[in-house]
Structure formats: C-alpha cells, structure tokens
C-alpha positions as CSV (number, residue, x, y, z in Angstrom):
1,M,147.7,-18.6,114.2
2,N,150.0,-16.3,111.7
3,L,151.9,-13.8,113.3
4,L,153.3,-11.1,111.1
5,T,156.8,-9.3,111.3
6,P,156.5,-5.1,111.7
7,N,157.5,-4.8,107.8
8,E,154.2,-7.3,106.7
9,L,152.0,-5.6,109.2
10,Q,152.9,-2.3,107.7
11,L,152.8,-3.5,104.0
12,L,149.3,-5.0,104.9
13,A,148.1,-1.7,106.3
14,R,149.0,0.4,103.5
15,T,147.9,-2.8,100.8
16,N,144.9,-3.5,102.3
17,P,143.3,-2.1,105.4
18,Q,140.2,-3.8,106.0
19,E,142.8,-7.0,106.2
20,I,144.2,-5.0,109.1
21,V,142.0,-5.0,110.6
22,N,140.7,-8.3,110.9
23,F,144.1,-9.0,112.1
24,H,143.6,-7.1,114.9
25,N,140.7,-8.7,115.6
26,N,142.4,-11.8,115.5
27,M,145.4,-10.8,117.4
28,V,142.5,-9.7,119.9
29,L,141.1,-13.1,120.1
30,E,144.6,-15.2,120.6
31,K,145.0,-12.4,123.8
32,M,141.9,-13.6,125.2
33,R,142.6,-17.2,124.2
34,L,146.2,-17.0,125.9
35,N,144.9,-15.2,128.8
36,K,142.4,-18.4,129.5
37,Q,145.2,-20.6,128.9
38,F,147.3,-18.9,131.6
39,S,144.7,-19.1,133.8
40,I,144.4,-23.0,133.3
41,F,148.2,-23.4,133.1
42,L,148.5,-21.6,136.6
43,D,146.0,-23.3,138.3
44,Q,147.8,-26.7,137.2
45,N,151.2,-25.6,137.8
46,E,152.9,-24.3,140.9
47,L,156.0,-22.0,140.0
48,S,158.4,-21.7,142.9
49,E,159.7,-18.2,143.1
50,E,163.3,-20.3,144.3
51,N,163.6,-22.4,141.9
52,T,162.9,-21.0,138.4
53,N,165.0,-23.3,136.1
54,T,162.0,-26.4,136.2
55,E,160.2,-27.2,132.9
56,A,157.2,-25.5,133.8
57,W,158.6,-22.5,134.8
58,Q,160.4,-22.8,130.8
59,E,156.5,-23.2,129.7
60,Y,155.4,-20.1,131.3
61,K,158.2,-18.1,129.5
62,D,157.7,-19.5,126.3
63,M,153.5,-18.6,126.7
64,Y,154.7,-15.4,127.9
65,A,156.5,-14.8,125.4
66,K,154.4,-15.7,122.4
67,Y,151.7,-13.3,124.9
68,D,153.9,-10.5,124.7
69,E,154.8,-10.7,120.9
70,V,150.8,-11.0,120.3
71,C,150.2,-7.5,122.3
72,H,152.9,-5.8,120.3
73,L,151.0,-6.4,117.3
74,I,147.6,-5.4,118.5
75,E,148.8,-2.4,119.8
76,A,151.3,-2.0,116.1
77,S,148.2,-2.9,114.2
78,A,146.5,-0.3,116.1
79,F,148.8,2.2,115.3
80,Y,149.1,1.6,111.6
81,M,144.5,1.4,111.3
82,E,144.9,4.6,113.1
83,Q,147.1,6.0,110.2
84,N,145.1,4.8,107.8
85,G,141.6,5.9,109.4
86,T,140.5,2.2,109.9
87,L,140.2,2.5,113.6
88,R,136.6,3.3,114.0
89,T,136.2,0.1,112.1
90,A,137.5,-2.4,114.7
91,R,136.5,-0.7,117.7
92,I,132.7,-1.1,116.5
C-alpha cells in the first residue's frame, strides 16, 4: 500500500484527476481490509483495560494508527475530488 503525504495528494489531484479517484478507491479498499483485520485481531486477542502495556495492545495501537491515516487520506482525497469535480465518478 502506497500512502501519500498531503502535499503529494494535492499535487496528484491537480495533475491527474483520474488517478486521485483510483487512489481514493484503493484507500476505501484498504480501510475495508483493515476493518476485517481488526475484527480477526479482536477475536483472537483479549485486551485488558487494566494493563495496556502489552504486546497485543501495541499491535492494536499500530494497526489503529495505520487505520487512522487511511481514514484521513480518504477524507482528503474526497475533498480534492470535490474541488476538481471528479467526486461524482468515485461515488458511482
């Protein structure tokens, strides 16, 4: 998975509108994959609320950070698609 910085995302939106749609769609797919991964992880691991300093919690936090970044990129790419008029294409 290739995550872009906000500046790279903005440049992509200006130079190649169709590619921003592809990127957005790929991020939505990545979010769905991460949702499934979270479900499997939570089914296989018990996370204690009292002791959050475990290997399982660290893995959860790492997964959540990646998930958060993907969600942010989905929102940002949707914003740029709306700005250049390609948002309709992505929602079909």
